[in-house]
C-alpha positions as CSV (number, residue, x, y, z in Angstrom):
1,M,170.7,145.6,68.4
2,K,169.0,142.8,66.6
3,Y,165.5,140.9,66.7
4,S,164.5,137.6,65.7
5,S,161.9,137.7,63.3
6,M,159.5,134.8,65.3
7,Q,159.1,137.1,68.1
8,T,156.0,139.4,66.8
9,Y,154.6,140.7,63.7
10,I,155.8,144.4,64.3
11,L,159.3,145.2,65.9
12,T,160.8,147.9,67.1
13,R,164.1,149.3,67.5
14,K,165.1,152.0,69.7
15,Y,167.9,154.2,69.7
16,E,169.3,156.3,72.0
17,K,171.5,159.7,71.2
18,G,171.9,162.0,74.1
19,N,168.4,162.6,75.0
20,N,166.5,161.7,72.1
21,V,164.7,158.8,71.5
22,T,164.1,157.2,68.0
23,L,161.9,154.1,67.2
24,K,162.2,152.3,64.3
25,I,159.3,150.4,63.3
26,S,160.4,147.2,61.2
27,T,158.3,144.3,60.4
28,C,159.2,140.9,59.5
29,S,159.2,138.9,56.3
30,P,155.8,137.5,54.8
31,K,157.4,134.3,55.1
32,Y,157.4,134.0,58.7
33,Q,154.0,135.8,59.1
34,D,151.6,133.1,58.2
35,I,154.1,130.8,60.9
36,I,153.6,133.3,63.4
37,F,149.8,133.9,63.2
38,K,149.4,130.0,63.2
39,K,151.1,129.8,66.6
40,I,149.4,132.8,68.0
41,N,146.2,131.2,67.0
42,F,146.7,127.8,68.3
43,R,147.8,128.9,71.4
44,N,145.0,131.1,71.6
45,Y,142.8,128.3,70.6
46,M,144.3,125.8,73.2
47,L,143.8,128.6,76.1
48,S,140.5,128.6,75.5
49,R,139.6,125.3,75.3
50,F,141.4,124.5,78.6
51,C,139.6,127.5,80.1
52,L,136.1,125.7,78.9
53,I,137.4,122.2,80.3
54,S,138.2,124.0,83.9
55,F,135.2,125.4,83.8
56,L,133.2,122.5,83.0
57,S,135.3,120.4,85.8
58,L,134.7,123.1,88.5
59,F,131.0,123.7,87.6
60,F,130.6,119.8,87.4
61,F,131.9,119.4,91.0
62,F,130.1,122.4,92.2
63,L,126.6,120.9,90.8
64,Q,127.6,117.9,92.7
65,D,128.2,119.5,95.7
66,I,124.9,121.2,95.3
67,Y,123.1,117.9,94.6
68,K,125.1,116.3,98.1
69,L,123.7,119.0,100.0
70,Y,120.3,118.9,98.7
71,M,120.3,114.9,99.2
72,N,121.4,115.9,102.6
73,I,118.8,118.2,103.6
74,N,116.1,116.4,102.1
75,L,116.9,113.2,104.0
76,D,117.3,114.9,107.1
77,F,113.8,116.7,106.7
78,Q,112.5,113.3,106.0
79,F,114.1,111.4,108.6
80,K,112.7,114.1,111.2
81,N,109.3,114.0,109.4
82,V,109.1,110.5,109.8
83,N,110.4,110.7,113.8
84,S,107.7,113.4,114.3
85,R,105.2,111.6,113.0
86,K,106.0,108.5,115.1
87,L,106.4,110.5,117.9
88,A,102.7,112.4,117.2
89,E,101.4,109.1,116.7
90,S,102.8,107.7,120.0
91,N,101.8,110.4,122.0
92,I,98.4,109.9,120.4
93,D,98.3,106.6,121.5
94,K,99.6,107.4,125.0
95,N,96.9,110.2,125.4
96,Y,94.1,107.9,123.8
97,D,94.9,105.3,126.9
98,K,94.7,107.8,129.6
99,N,91.9,109.9,128.1
100,Y,89.9,106.3,127.5
101,K,90.6,105.5,131.1
102,N,89.2,109.1,132.2
103,S,85.7,108.5,130.4
104,K,84.0,111.1,132.6
105,E,86.4,114.2,131.5
106,N,84.4,116.1,128.9
107,V,85.4,116.9,125.3
108,T,84.1,120.1,124.0
109,S,82.4,120.9,121.1
110,D,84.8,122.3,118.9
111,E,87.5,119.5,119.9
112,M,84.9,117.3,118.9
113,L,84.3,119.1,115.9
114,H,88.1,119.3,115.1
115,L,88.7,115.7,115.5
116,W,85.6,115.2,113.5
117,K,86.9,117.0,110.4
118,N,90.3,115.6,110.4
119,H,88.7,112.1,110.5
120,R,86.4,113.1,107.3
121,I,89.3,114.2,105.6
122,E,91.2,111.3,105.8
123,E,88.2,109.2,104.7
124,E,87.5,111.4,102.0
125,K,91.4,110.9,100.8
126,K,90.6,107.0,100.9
127,L,87.5,107.3,98.8
128,V,89.1,109.7,95.8
129,L,91.9,107.1,95.8
130,L,89.4,104.5,95.3
131,L,87.4,106.1,92.8
132,E,90.7,106.8,90.7
133,T,91.4,102.9,90.7
134,L,87.7,102.4,89.4
135,M,88.5,105.2,86.9
136,K,91.7,103.5,85.8
137,D,89.9,100.2,85.1
138,L,87.3,101.4,83.5
139,L,90.1,103.0,81.0
140,S,92.2,99.6,80.5
141,K,88.8,97.7,79.2
142,K,89.1,97.6,75.6
143,S,86.8,95.2,74.9
144,H,83.8,96.9,75.3
145,S,81.2,98.4,72.9
146,L,81.0,101.8,74.6
147,D,82.6,104.6,72.9
148,E,84.3,107.8,74.5
149,K,81.0,109.9,74.8
150,K,78.9,106.7,76.3
151,R,81.8,105.7,78.7
152,D,81.8,109.4,80.3
153,E,78.4,109.2,80.0
154,L,78.7,106.2,82.3
155,W,81.3,107.4,84.2
156,F,79.5,110.8,85.4
157,K,76.4,108.9,86.2
158,F,78.1,106.6,88.6
159,I,79.9,109.5,90.5
160,E,76.6,111.3,90.6
161,D,75.4,108.1,92.7
162,V,78.7,108.2,94.9
163,R,78.3,112.1,95.4
164,N,74.6,111.7,96.8
165,G,75.8,108.6,98.7
166,V,78.4,110.9,100.3
167,K,76.0,113.6,100.7
168,N,73.4,111.3,102.4
169,T,76.4,109.7,105.0
170,D,77.3,113.2,106.0
171,K,73.8,114.2,106.6
172,K,73.3,111.6,109.1
173,F,77.0,111.9,110.8
174,I,75.4,115.7,111.3
175,N,72.8,114.7,112.9
176,D,74.5,112.3,115.2
177,L,76.9,115.1,116.1
178,H,74.3,117.7,117.0
179,F,72.8,114.8,119.3
180,I,75.7,114.0,121.1
181,L,76.8,117.6,121.5
182,R,73.5,118.4,122.4
183,D,75.2,119.7,126.1
184,G,77.9,121.4,124.4
185,G,80.0,118.1,124.6
186,C,80.7,114.9,125.3
187,T,82.7,112.3,127.0
188,Y,86.2,110.7,125.9
189,E,84.7,107.5,125.7
190,K,81.9,108.7,123.1
191,C,84.3,110.8,121.0
192,V,86.3,107.7,120.6
193,D,83.4,105.7,120.1
194,F,81.6,107.8,117.6
195,I,85.1,108.0,115.8
196,Q,85.3,104.1,115.3
197,Y,81.7,104.5,114.3
198,G,82.6,106.6,111.4
199,V,85.7,104.6,110.7
200,H,83.3,101.6,110.2
201,I,80.6,103.6,108.2
202,W,82.9,105.2,105.7
203,G,84.7,101.7,105.4
204,A,81.4,100.0,104.5
205,F,80.2,102.8,102.5
206,R,83.7,102.2,99.9
207,Y,83.0,98.4,99.7
208,E,79.4,99.5,98.4
209,V,80.9,101.8,96.0
210,K,83.2,99.2,94.9
211,D,80.4,96.5,94.3
212,H,77.9,99.3,92.9
213,W,80.7,99.6,90.2
214,H,81.4,96.5,89.6
215,N,77.8,94.9,89.5
216,K,75.7,97.5,88.2
217,Y,78.0,99.7,85.6
218,L,80.6,97.3,84.2
219,N,78.0,94.3,83.3
220,S,76.3,96.9,81.4
221,V,79.5,97.5,79.3
222,K,80.4,93.7,78.5
């Protein structure tokens, strides 16, 4: 039985004599060993590259599917969120019209305070956005003569004035709320009028803050 030297590095020959089995080991010549190893190494190299490319391809498609799923969920959530908000606003408008017409129906103190709290939070957000805009305006001015320390002192002084203004405005509204709710509640008409009054007062306050900043503080750094 004859074996090719290109098949493997170590070859075995099997002889059978009756019940005896003899294995004889023979090695291929050194001339072919380098060729064999080169072929084996090249085959392993190509196999590893193929596996790597296959894995990266599958991983890419997996990430693509995950991203599509995430975008679908995100878009679906945004769609539901927008529709829910529009539906809620629609219901508020309907309830407002209905309740405004039935102005003799009362609003409890808890309901009124809850409405005022939500209104106060929204007005505070608007004020914070205004202050962020004014601060960016200050930081963008490169030609003023103030160094960083004096600039910070100027800003903190302005913020202290704003804080005092907010405190005084809140105090006035709290006194008005105590007066309106002295009987444990108020009518829907008074509730709506008070919220609208709050919108007007906070809007005027933000205008004063902006005007105060430009006319008093920025003029001092020119």
